[in-house]
N, C-alpha and C positions, 0 to 999 in steps of 0.2 A: 279766152282770145286766140285765136289761130294768127299763129306769126309762120311766115314763109321759113324752113331752110331746106338744108340742107348738109346726110350725109356726107365725110370719105372716110372708105379706109385703106388700107394695108394689111395686107394678106400675106404671110412666107406659107406659100405651102396652104396647109386645106388649118389651116389656124391666124383671126385674126390680133394683131400684134397690136397695131396703135388704132382710133377713128379719133376721127373731131370732128364736128358738132358743129356748126353756123346758122347766124341765123342773125334775118335784115332787122337791125333794131329799130332803125329808126321807126317802121310797122310797129313793131312793139308799145312804143311813146308815145305813139297816132292815138294808140290803144285807149291806150291805162290816161291821156288827156295830158299825155307833156311833150305834147311832137307841135315844131311847130311851121 
């Protein structure tokens, strides 16, 4: 599968303390045949 995705990170100094991943659920559903 090929998903459109973005990663957002929050850094404190030189260390990443949070990471969030977001992807296009509709795109994924279309690829597996469940989209409208």
